[in-house]
C-alpha positions as CSV (number, residue, x, y, z in Angstrom):
1,M,0.0,0.0,0.0
2,R,1.4,3.4,-0.9
3,W,0.1,6.7,0.4
4,S,1.4,9.9,-1.0
5,K,0.4,13.5,-1.5
6,K,2.2,15.7,-4.0
7,H,2.9,19.3,-3.3
8,L,1.1,19.7,0.0
9,A,1.3,23.5,0.6
10,I,1.4,24.9,4.1
11,A,1.5,28.5,5.2
12,T,3.9,30.1,7.7
13,G,3.3,28.9,11.3
14,V,0.7,26.3,10.3
15,T,0.5,22.7,11.4
16,V,-1.1,20.2,9.0
17,P,-2.6,17.5,11.3
18,N,-3.0,13.8,10.6
19,S,-6.7,14.3,9.8
20,S,-5.6,16.2,6.6
21,T,-2.5,14.1,5.6
22,A,-4.0,10.7,6.1
23,A,-7.6,11.5,5.1
24,G,-9.1,8.9,2.8
25,Q,-6.1,6.5,3.1
26,T,-7.0,2.8,3.1
27,N,-5.7,0.3,5.6
28,N,-5.2,2.7,8.4
29,P,-4.9,0.9,10.8
30,P,-3.6,-2.1,8.9
31,N,-5.2,-5.6,9.5
32,R,-1.9,-7.5,9.1
33,P,1.6,-7.1,10.6
34,S,3.5,-4.8,8.2
35,V,6.7,-3.0,7.6
36,A,6.7,0.7,6.6
37,R,9.0,3.3,5.3
38,F,8.5,7.1,5.2
39,A,10.2,9.7,3.1
40,A,9.5,13.5,2.8
41,I,11.1,16.6,1.4
42,A,10.2,20.3,1.6
43,T,11.0,23.4,-0.5
44,V,12.2,25.5,2.4
45,A,14.1,25.0,5.7
46,G,12.1,24.8,8.9
47,V,9.5,22.3,8.0
48,L,9.1,19.7,10.8
49,C,7.5,16.3,10.6
50,T,6.0,14.0,13.2
51,L,5.3,10.3,12.6
52,V,3.4,8.2,15.2
53,I,2.5,4.6,14.8
54,G,0.1,3.3,17.4
55,T,1.4,4.9,20.6
56,E,5.1,5.0,19.5
57,V,6.6,8.2,18.4
58,I,8.9,7.4,15.5
59,L,9.8,10.9,14.5
60,Q,9.1,14.1,16.5
61,D,9.7,17.5,14.9
62,Q,12.2,16.0,12.4
63,E,13.3,18.7,10.0
64,L,12.8,17.7,6.4
65,M,15.5,17.8,3.7
66,I,15.3,20.9,1.4
67,K,14.8,20.0,-2.2
68,A,12.7,21.1,-5.2
69,T,9.5,19.0,-4.8
70,T,9.3,18.9,-8.6
71,S,12.3,16.5,-8.5
72,G,10.1,14.0,-6.5
73,I,11.1,11.6,-3.8
74,Q,14.4,9.8,-4.3
75,L,14.1,6.7,-2.1
76,S,17.9,6.3,-1.9
77,D,18.3,9.8,-0.4
78,D,15.0,11.0,1.2
79,I,13.9,8.2,3.5
80,I,13.6,9.4,7.1
81,A,12.3,6.2,8.6
82,P,13.6,3.2,6.6
83,A,11.9,0.2,8.3
84,V,9.3,0.6,10.9
85,G,7.0,-2.2,12.2
86,V,3.3,-1.6,12.1
87,M,1.1,-4.1,13.9
88,P,-2.6,-4.8,13.2
89,G,-4.8,-2.1,14.7
90,E,-2.0,0.5,15.1
91,A,-3.1,3.7,13.4
92,V,-0.5,5.8,11.5
93,S,-0.4,9.5,12.2
94,I,1.6,11.9,10.1
95,S,1.7,15.7,10.6
96,F,3.8,18.6,9.3
97,R,4.6,22.0,10.9
98,N,6.0,25.0,9.0
99,T,8.3,27.2,11.2
100,N,9.7,29.1,8.3
101,A,8.8,32.7,7.4
102,G,7.3,31.7,4.1
103,A,5.0,29.1,2.6
104,A,6.4,25.6,2.0
105,D,5.6,22.8,-0.4
106,I,6.0,19.2,0.9
107,T,6.2,15.9,-1.0
108,W,5.9,12.8,1.2
109,L,5.6,9.1,0.7
110,F,4.5,6.4,3.1
111,D,4.9,2.7,1.9
112,M,3.5,-0.1,4.0
113,V,3.8,-3.8,2.9
114,P,2.6,-6.9,4.8
115,A,5.4,-8.7,6.7
116,G,6.0,-12.3,5.7
């Protein structure tokens, strides 16, 4: 299963909560044990990301790499969380916060595949 949103734009000082980033995504929470990876890039410095799986905080206020979002995600370079276990019933929460003085575009990718 792959979730992604291209060019998510957020204004200065705004937090985009999980309800916006994961809206409409299927298999959240998953029904089988899975392994996930998460990658994200931003067009400006100061964009922070938080990833929570179940009750475990995987990333908290991790600053994203600066890159032109038109170049897309390069899995070899842009993965922030390379292999994270997700158990059945554990909801995935992804949020972004822009601390920069200007608007930011974000591209992110969350892949989750059943384990075994």
